Every structure is written in structure tokens, then in C-alpha cells.
C-alpha positions in Angstrom: 62.9 132.2 -63.6 59.8 130.2 -64.4 61.0 129.3 -67.9 64.0 127.5 -66.3 61.9 125.3 -64.1 62.1 122.1 -66.1 65.7 122.7 -66.9 66.5 123.1 -63.2 64.6 119.9 -62.4 66.9 118.0 -64.8 70.0 119.7 -63.4 69.3 119.0 -59.7 68.3 115.4 -60.6 71.7 114.7 -62.0 74.3 117.0 -60.4 74.9 115.2 -57.1 75.2 111.8 -58.9 77.6 113.4 -61.5 79.9 114.8 -58.8 80.1 111.6 -56.9 80.8 109.7 -60.1 84.4 110.8 -59.7 84.8 109.4 -56.2 87.8 107.1 -55.9 85.7 104.3 -54.5 83.0 104.5 -57.2 84.8 105.6 -60.4 81.5 105.7 -62.4 83.2 108.3 -64.6 85.1 105.4 -66.2 81.8 104.3 -67.8 80.5 107.6 -69.0 80.9 106.4 -72.6 79.0 103.2 -71.9 76.2 105.2 -70.2 76.0 107.8 -73.0 75.8 105.1 -75.7 73.1 103.2 -73.8 71.0 106.3 -73.0 71.2 107.7 -76.6 70.1 104.4 -78.1 67.2 103.9 -75.7 66.5 107.6 -75.8 65.8 107.5 -79.6 63.0 105.0 -79.1 61.5 106.9 -76.2 61.8 110.2 -77.9 59.9 108.9 -80.9 57.2 107.5 -78.6 57.2 110.9 -76.7 56.9 112.9 -79.9 54.1 110.7 -81.3 52.1 111.0 -78.1 52.7 114.8 -78.1 51.5 115.0 -81.7 48.3 113.1 -81.1 47.5 115.0 -77.8 48.1 112.2 -75.2 50.2 114.8 -73.3 51.5 118.3 -73.9 53.9 120.8 -72.3 53.3 124.1 -70.6 55.5 126.7 -72.2 55.3 128.8 -69.1 58.0 126.5 -67.5 60.1 125.9 -70.6 62.8 127.5 -72.8 61.6 128.3 -76.3 63.7 125.5 -77.8 62.0 122.5 -79.4 63.0 119.5 -81.5 60.4 117.3 -83.2 57.8 119.1 -81.2 59.5 118.3 -77.9 61.0 120.8 -75.5 64.8 120.7 -75.1 64.2 119.9 -71.4 62.2 116.8 -72.4 65.1 115.5 -74.5 67.5 116.1 -71.6 65.1 114.1 -69.3 66.1 111.0 -71.2 69.7 111.5 -70.2 69.4 113.0 -66.7 66.9 110.5 -65.3 68.7 107.4 -66.6 72.0 108.8 -65.4 70.7 109.3 -61.8 69.1 105.8 -61.8 72.1 104.0 -63.4 74.5 105.7 -61.0 72.4 104.6 -58.0 72.1 101.1 -59.4 75.8 101.0 -60.1 76.7 102.0 -56.5 74.2 99.7 -54.8 75.3 96.8 -56.9 79.0 97.6 -56.2 78.7 97.7 -52.4 75.8 95.4 -51.6 74.7 91.9 -52.7 71.3 92.4 -54.1 71.0 89.5 -56.5 67.9 87.4 -56.4 67.8 83.6 -56.6 66.7 82.4 -60.1 63.3 80.9 -59.1 61.9 84.0 -57.2 63.1 86.3 -60.0 61.5 84.1 -62.6 58.2 84.0 -60.7 58.3 87.7 -60.2 58.9 88.4 -63.9 56.1 86.0 -65.0 53.6 87.5 -62.5 54.6 91.0 -63.7 54.1 90.1 -67.3 50.7 88.6 -66.6 49.5 91.6 -64.6 50.9 94.1 -67.2 49.1 92.2 -70.1 45.9 92.0 -68.2 45.9 95.8 -67.5 46.9 96.5 -71.1 44.0 94.4 -72.4 41.5 95.8 -69.9 42.4 99.4 -70.8 43.0 98.8 -74.5 41.1 101.9 -75.4 43.4 104.1 -73.3 46.4 104.5 -75.5 48.9 105.5 -72.8 47.9 102.7 -70.6 47.7 100.1 -73.4 51.1 100.8 -75.0 52.9 101.3 -71.7 51.8 98.1 -70.1 52.0 96.0 -73.3 55.5 97.2 -74.2 56.7 96.7 -70.6 55.3 93.1 -70.6 57.1 92.5 -73.9 60.3 94.1 -72.6 60.3 91.8 -69.5 59.7 88.7 -71.6 62.5 89.6 -74.1 65.0 90.5 -71.3 64.3 87.5 -69.1 63.5 84.7 -71.6 65.3 85.7 -74.8 68.3 87.7 -73.6 68.5 85.7 -70.4 69.4 88.6 -68.1 69.7 87.8 -64.4 69.3 91.2 -62.8 65.6 92.1 -63.2 64.9 91.3 -59.6 67.6 93.6 -58.2 66.9 96.3 -60.7 63.2 96.2 -59.7 64.3 96.5 -56.0 66.5 99.5 -56.7 63.8 101.1 -58.8 61.5 100.7 -55.7 64.2 102.4 -53.6 64.3 105.2 -56.1 60.6 105.7 -56.1 60.5 108.6 -53.5 62.9 110.6 -55.7 61.0 109.6 -58.8 57.7 110.8 -57.2 59.3 114.1 -56.2 60.7 114.8 -59.7 57.7 113.6 -61.6 55.4 115.2 -59.0 56.8 118.6 -59.9 56.5 117.9 -63.6 52.8 116.9 -63.2 52.0 119.9 -61.0 52.9 119.4 -57.4 53.8 122.7 -55.9 53.2 124.6 -59.1 50.3 126.8 -60.3 49.9 124.4 -63.2 51.6 121.2 -64.5 54.6 121.3 -66.7 53.3 118.1 -68.4 49.6 117.8 -68.9 47.8 114.5 -69.8 44.6 113.8 -71.7 42.3 112.1 -69.2 40.8 110.1 -72.0 44.1 108.3 -72.7 45.1 106.9 -69.3 43.2 104.9 -66.7 42.9 107.9 -64.3 44.8 106.4 -61.3 47.3 108.9 -59.9 49.9 108.8 -57.2 49.5 112.3 -55.9 49.5 114.2 -59.3 51.4 111.4 -61.2 49.6 109.0 -63.5 50.5 105.5 -62.4 51.5 104.7 -66.0 54.5 107.1 -65.5 56.0 104.7 -63.0 55.8 101.8 -65.5 57.1 104.0 -68.3 60.0 104.9 -66.2 60.6 101.3 -65.2 60.8 100.2 -68.8 63.1 103.1 -69.6 65.5 102.0 -66.9 65.4 98.3 -67.8 66.7 99.0 -71.3 69.2 101.6 -70.2 70.7 99.1 -67.8 70.7 96.3 -70.3 72.7 98.3 -72.9 74.8 99.9 -70.2 75.9 96.5 -68.9 76.7 95.4 -72.5 78.8 98.5 -73.2 80.3 98.4 -69.7 81.4 94.8 -70.2 83.1 95.8 -73.5 84.8 98.7 -71.8 86.0 96.5 -68.9 87.4 93.9 -71.3 89.3 96.7 -73.1 90.8 98.0 -69.9 91.9 94.5 -68.9 93.6 94.0 -72.2 95.4 97.4 -71.9 96.5 96.6 -68.4 97.7 93.2 -69.5 
């Protein structure tokens, strides 16, 4: 059963959210197409990043917990990660945004984004010789700037709050991947390439990596969802 470990992590991450997607008060299943389009586009970028880091030895995977199926040097389970994790996160965001008012006022959100960008840039520059730290914090700073000041999105505050609420689940899933409760980690990291700060067994960079992944998934999901909603309105009219 060991070789199914990563696959089962993906499965249990997504299955409850998938089932409740069909609930009559949620109806997230109406936007499966929007989710899939968003996750595939974002996933391509992150898979390229992932494959590059795997190739140069920033991280690697323990075959003991994997099926013997790889694409571009990445396990099948790692590719599924970029669908399952965003699905669970977007479903949770969709539900909370649907039933609760989580919007931030413009000024606090703008201040939050500016401070986050400054902190991320400072960390990137300070640890510029650590490739995982440098690229993760630099790209996240750039993403926040692009989303807030170029694309003018108004949901970064509430997405950040929801991501914080998701953190216990994130820590549980990523904790298993990085070795919590296992004889050895599923994903191993080169200690020379990150700043060495861990939350339990999880490099802190993983939380920022995940945050950036979700930001872009939500941006594209909202775009495709709006297009889907407009189409439904036209059909009903």
C-alpha cells in the first residue's frame, strides 16, 4: 500500500469537496469547466517550475510512496497535486464567499498588499543565494503587484484570510508529504536551497508557494466563472 500514499493524499484532499460541489445550495459543479481551465493554465507554469527544480536537485521524490508513472521527471501524483489542492482551496473559497461577507475595505487591503510585497522582496533579496526562497518570494511579490495594481483585483484580502483558515489542512497535507508520520519524506528538499525555517517538517517557502498557486487559480477561475455566468444568463433570457 505504500506506493499509493501520495495518490491517497490527493484523493482524500479533494473527495469531500467534490461530493459537496453538487449540493443544491452550493452548485459548484456548474463551474467545473471554469475550475479545470484555470487549474490547467496555472498548473502548466507550476509544473515547469516543479520539473526544473526537480532536475537541478532543489527537491526530489521518494519512489517508496509513489506509483511508477512519471512525466517530465515528475510523478503522476505531483501533477495531480496541481489539480486536487487548488480544487479544495477554490471550493472552500467559493463557499465562504457565497455565504459570508469577507470583503476588505480598499485601504486596508492596499496596505496589506504593499507590506506583503515589501516583506517578500526583502526576504528574496536577503536569501538570494537560496534558489527556492529567492524565486518563491520574488515571484509572489510580482504576482501581488500584478494582481493588485495592474489587474486591479479586489479580493486579495479575503483570499488571504481564507488561505489562513485553510492553513491547518495545508499543514496536515504538506506535513505528510514532507515526512510527518512517515518513516521518510515523500518530498525531500536540498537544505542548501531554502532558508531552513520549517513549520513542523514543512519549509516555510511551501506556504508562500501555495499562496501564489491559489492566487492565480482564483484570478483565472473568477474570469472563466464570469464568462460562464454571463452565458447562463443569456441562455435563460
